[in-house]
ZAKOLLO-612867 format. One record per atom (N, C-alpha, C): residue number from 1; atom name; chain; x, z, y. Coordinates in pm, 1 decimal. Each point is the difference from the previous one (the first is absolute). Example, Ala and Ser with C-alpha at 12.3 -4.5 7.8 and 13.67 -1.06 7.14 Angstrom:
<vexlos>
    k   a  c         X         Z         Y
    1   N  A    1319.0     780.0    -569.0
    1  CA  A     -89.0       0.0     119.0
    1   C  A      90.0       0.0     120.0
    2   N  A     -35.0     -72.0     105.0
    2  CA  A      82.0       6.0     119.0
    2   C  A     -77.0      73.0     109.0
</vexlos>
This chain:
<vexlos>
    k   a  c         X         Z         Y
    1   N  A   -2891.5    4743.0   14841.0
    1  CA  A     107.8     -28.6      -3.7
    1   C  A      73.3      83.8     -72.8
    2   N  A      86.2      17.3    -122.9
    2  CA  A      87.1     142.7     -40.3
    2   C  A     135.2     -87.0      15.7
    3   N  A      58.2     142.7      75.3
    3  CA  A     145.9     -28.1      62.1
    3   C  A     102.8      62.9    -144.8
    4   N  A     105.8     -80.6     -34.2
    4  CA  A      75.9     129.9     -83.1
    4   C  A     147.3      52.3     134.9
    5   N  A     -30.2      91.5     -91.0
    5  CA  A     116.2     121.3      59.2
    5   C  A     139.9      21.2     -68.1
    6   N  A     100.9      -0.9      67.2
    6  CA  A     105.4       3.1     -72.3
    6   C  A      -9.9     117.1     -94.6
    7   N  A      69.5     -51.1    -122.8
    7  CA  A      11.3      95.4    -115.1
    7   C  A      68.0     128.2      59.2
    8   N  A      18.5     103.3     -34.9
    8  CA  A     115.2      83.1      26.3
    8   C  A      42.2      77.7    -177.9
    9   N  A     134.5      14.4      35.5
    9  CA  A      59.8       1.0    -140.8
    9   C  A     100.5      91.2      14.2
   10   N  A      19.3     146.4     -70.3
   10  CA  A      85.2      86.2      -3.6
   10   C  A      61.9     -37.7     -67.4
   11   N  A     134.6      20.2      -4.6
   11  CA  A     104.6      18.8    -110.7
   11   C  A      49.6     110.1     -17.4
   12   N  A     -17.7     102.1    -140.8
   12  CA  A      66.7     133.1      -8.8
   12   C  A     151.5     -37.9     -70.1
   13   N  A      73.9      63.0      30.9
   13  CA  A     149.9     -53.3     -83.5
   13   C  A      60.4    -132.0      23.2
   14   N  A     -13.3     -66.9     169.5
   14  CA  A       2.6    -115.6      20.6
   14   C  A     161.9     -48.7      22.1
   15   N  A      96.7     151.1     -26.9
   15  CA  A     153.6     -10.7     -11.7
   15   C  A      49.6     -82.5    -158.8
   16   N  A     -91.0      28.2     -73.1
   16  CA  A      68.8     -85.5    -137.5
   16   C  A     -29.1    -119.5     -28.8
   17   N  A      49.6     -48.8    -108.9
   17  CA  A      -3.3    -133.1      18.7
   17   C  A    -165.3    -110.0     -27.6
   18   N  A     -92.1     132.5    -130.9
   18  CA  A    -137.6     -56.8      37.7
   18   C  A     -47.6       6.8     118.9
   19   N  A      28.5     111.7      37.7
   19  CA  A     -62.4      20.1     142.1
   19   C  A      16.8    -100.2      92.1
   20   N  A     121.7     -41.3      41.3
   20  CA  A      21.0    -104.2      81.6
   20   C  A     -51.8    -101.7     -42.0
   21   N  A      15.3    -103.7     -88.6
   21  CA  A     -87.6     -56.4     -35.5
   21   C  A    -142.2      -8.3     -20.9
   22   N  A     -59.0     138.0      -1.3
   22  CA  A    -160.4     -21.9      50.2
   22   C  A     -28.7     -13.8     136.7
   23   N  A      66.6      82.4      81.9
   23  CA  A      -1.7     -45.1     162.9
   23   C  A      49.8     -88.4      29.1
   24   N  A     104.0     -87.6     -64.9
   24  CA  A      22.7    -126.1      38.1
   24   C  A    -100.6    -126.0     -13.0
   25   N  A     -59.1      37.3    -112.3
   25  CA  A    -153.1    -126.1     -69.7
   25   C  A     -88.4      47.8     123.7
   26   N  A     -13.4     149.2      43.7
   26  CA  A    -121.9     -13.9      81.6
   26   C  A      31.1     -27.5     143.4
   27   N  A     101.8      -6.2      75.8
   27  CA  A      82.2     -69.8     105.7
   27   C  A     -69.2    -134.4      -7.8
   28   N  A       8.3     -72.9    -140.4
   28  CA  A      29.8    -137.1     -13.7
   28   C  A    -181.8     -38.8       2.7
   29   N  A     -91.7     124.5     -54.6
   29  CA  A    -181.8     -17.8     -28.5
   29   C  A       7.6     -47.9     171.1
   30   N  A      51.8      77.9      80.4
   30  CA  A     -85.8      50.0     135.2
   30   C  A     -37.4     134.3      13.4
   31   N  A      29.1      74.4     -99.4
   31  CA  A     -53.5     148.6       7.7
   31   C  A      95.8      86.7     140.2
   32   N  A     -85.1      94.3      65.2
   32  CA  A      76.7     105.7      37.6
   32   C  A      33.1     105.4     -83.5
   33   N  A     136.4     -46.5     -26.9
   33  CA  A      95.3     108.9     -88.3
   33   C  A      67.2     109.7       9.1
   34   N  A     -49.9     109.7      -9.0
   34  CA  A      68.9     128.5      42.4
   34   C  A     125.8      54.4    -153.2
   35   N  A      92.7      26.9      61.1
   35  CA  A      51.8     -15.2    -107.4
   35   C  A      33.0     193.1      -5.2
   36   N  A       1.6      95.9     -86.1
   36  CA  A      33.7     105.4      39.6
   36   C  A     129.5      15.7    -112.8
   37   N  A     128.9      60.9      25.3
   37  CA  A     120.8      49.5     -65.1
   37   C  A      75.9     134.4      70.7
   38   N  A     103.8      30.7     -81.4
   38  CA  A      16.5     156.8      68.8
   38   C  A     101.3       5.6      54.9
   39   N  A      25.2    -148.5       5.0
   39  CA  A     185.6     -65.6      62.2
   39   C  A     -45.6     -91.1     152.1
   40   N  A     -96.3     -32.3     -29.4
   40  CA  A     -51.8    -112.9     148.3
   40   C  A      17.0    -154.5     -35.8
   41   N  A       9.2     -60.7      50.8
   41  CA  A      25.3    -129.2      17.6
   41   C  A     131.7     -81.3     -93.7
   42   N  A       1.9     -83.7     -59.3
   42  CA  A     135.9     -19.4    -100.1
   42   C  A      71.8     -99.7      90.8
   43   N  A     136.4      42.6     -33.2
   43  CA  A     103.8     -79.8      72.2
   43   C  A      -9.5    -135.1     -43.8
   44   N  A    -118.2     -97.4      29.4
   44  CA  A      -9.4    -140.2     -84.9
   44   C  A      -8.9     -64.5     151.2
   45   N  A      58.7    -136.3     -54.7
   45  CA  A      21.7     -79.1     185.9
   45   C  A     -99.7    -157.2    -131.6
   46   N  A     -90.0      76.2      -4.9
   46  CA  A    -164.7    -105.1     -32.1
   46   C  A     -78.4     -54.3      82.3
   47   N  A     -69.5     -75.1      -0.9
   47  CA  A    -122.6      -8.5     124.1
   47   C  A    -114.9      80.3     -37.4
   48   N  A      -3.8      13.5    -137.4
   48  CA  A    -167.8      95.5       7.1
   48   C  A      71.5     145.7      23.6
   49   N  A     123.1      41.0     -19.3
   49  CA  A      39.0     205.9      22.2
   49   C  A    -102.9      -2.5     188.4
   50   N  A       0.7     -84.9      53.6
   50  CA  A     -51.6      17.3     131.4
   50   C  A    -135.2     -22.4      71.7
   51   N  A     -96.8     -46.9    -135.5
   51  CA  A    -125.6     -17.0       5.7
   51   C  A     -92.0     160.0     -46.5
   52   N  A     156.8      55.6     -57.8
   52  CA  A    -118.7     112.8     -66.7
   52   C  A      64.1     152.4      85.8
   53   N  A    -146.7      91.0      28.8
   53  CA  A      19.6     127.9      76.5
   53   C  A      61.8      82.3     -81.6
   54   N  A     104.9      24.8     -19.1
   54  CA  A      86.4     117.3     -52.9
   54   C  A     -19.8     148.1      41.7
   55   N  A     -56.2     101.5    -106.7
   55  CA  A      -8.7      73.1      70.3
   55   C  A      61.1      98.7    -124.2
   56   N  A      71.0     132.4     100.6
   56  CA  A      44.8      28.0     -85.8
   56   C  A     -17.2     166.2     -54.1
   57   N  A       1.6      58.3    -105.4
   57  CA  A     -84.7     135.6     -23.3
   57   C  A      -0.2      10.4    -183.6
   58   N  A     -45.3     134.4     -25.5
   58  CA  A     -25.9      31.1    -140.7
   58   C  A    -163.1     -41.2     -41.4
   59   N  A     -42.0     -73.4    -105.4
   59  CA  A    -108.7     -60.2      -7.3
   59   C  A    -104.0     142.9     -89.4
   60   N  A      57.5     130.9     -29.5
   60  CA  A     -32.4     166.7     -20.0
   60   C  A     -68.1      27.1     108.8
   61   N  A      36.2     -61.0     129.5
   61  CA  A     -47.8      67.9      79.7
   61   C  A    -109.7     -54.1     131.5
   62   N  A     -64.3      80.9      29.4
   62  CA  A    -130.6     -41.7      62.4
   62   C  A      52.8     -66.6     159.1
   63   N  A      86.3      76.8      78.5
   63  CA  A      28.8     -56.1      93.0
   63   C  A      48.5    -163.5     -19.9
   64   N  A     100.1      19.5     -45.9
   64  CA  A      25.8    -183.0     -59.0
   64   C  A    -111.1     -71.5       4.6
   65   N  A     -97.6      14.2      19.8
   65  CA  A    -165.1     -89.9     -53.3
   65   C  A     -39.4     -30.1     156.4
   66   N  A      39.4      79.8     108.0
   66  CA  A     -77.8      14.1      98.3
   66   C  A      32.7    -158.9      83.0
   67   N  A     131.5    -103.7      22.6
   67  CA  A       1.2    -108.8      36.6
   67   C  A     -51.7     -81.8     -88.1
   68   N  A     -73.5      15.2    -118.9
   68  CA  A     -32.3    -106.9     -83.1
   68   C  A    -163.9     -31.5      37.0
   69   N  A     -60.1    -143.3      26.3
   69  CA  A     -84.7      -8.4      58.6
   69   C  A    -121.4      -8.8    -113.9
   70   N  A    -102.3      87.7      68.7
   70  CA  A    -134.2     -30.6     -69.7
   70   C  A     -69.2    -133.6     -30.6
   71   N  A     -30.3      -0.3    -160.0
   71  CA  A     -35.7    -114.5     -68.7
   71   C  A      82.2    -109.8     -34.2
   72   N  A      91.0      82.6     -18.6
   72  CA  A      90.0    -105.3    -123.7
   72   C  A     -37.2     -22.2    -108.9
   73   N  A     -26.1    -134.5     -27.6
   73  CA  A     -19.3     -60.2    -142.5
   73   C  A      83.0      48.2     -98.0
   74   N  A     113.1      31.1     -26.8
   74  CA  A      48.0       5.5    -109.0
   74   C  A     155.2      68.2      46.2
   75   N  A       2.3     141.2    -110.2
   75  CA  A      95.1      68.3      -9.4
   75   C  A      81.2     -12.5    -105.0
   76   N  A     111.4     -56.4     -24.9
   76  CA  A      81.0     -79.0     -78.9
   76   C  A     127.1     144.3      -0.2
   77   N  A      47.4      24.7    -166.6
   77  CA  A      43.8     122.5      40.6
   77   C  A     106.8     -41.5    -167.7
   78   N  A     102.6    -105.5      67.8
   78  CA  A      82.4     -31.7    -129.1
   78   C  A     125.6     131.2     -24.8
   79   N  A      -6.9      35.0     -81.1
   79  CA  A     141.5      30.5     -68.4
   79   C  A      77.2      36.2     -96.0
   80   N  A     149.7     -44.0      13.8
   80  CA  A      80.3       3.8    -121.6
   80   C  A      39.3      91.6     -38.3
   81   N  A      18.6     -10.0    -158.5
   81  CA  A      64.7     128.8       2.5
   81   C  A     144.1     -37.8      18.2
   82   N  A      94.7     157.4     -71.4
   82  CA  A     148.1     -21.6      71.7
   82   C  A      76.0     -78.1     -76.8
   83   N  A      72.1     -48.3      30.7
   83  CA  A      98.7     -91.6     -76.3
   83   C  A     100.5      52.6     -27.0
</vexlos>
């Protein structure tokens, strides 16, 4: 019998509009969502925000990735151009 593991989703740039939506959808899907931002968790009072593990750091630094679990299925890196 095969058991399904919970998918792990890592969202880089989760403080932006696209990244927040990817994280929200991941939580809704039942994924174990890690969100990497330079500023930490957003100041939003929405249920999905509490279902995300917010990591603060610079994606370009190896030390930032120390808290990310091995076996991540997806790494999403949504980047928006400056307005």
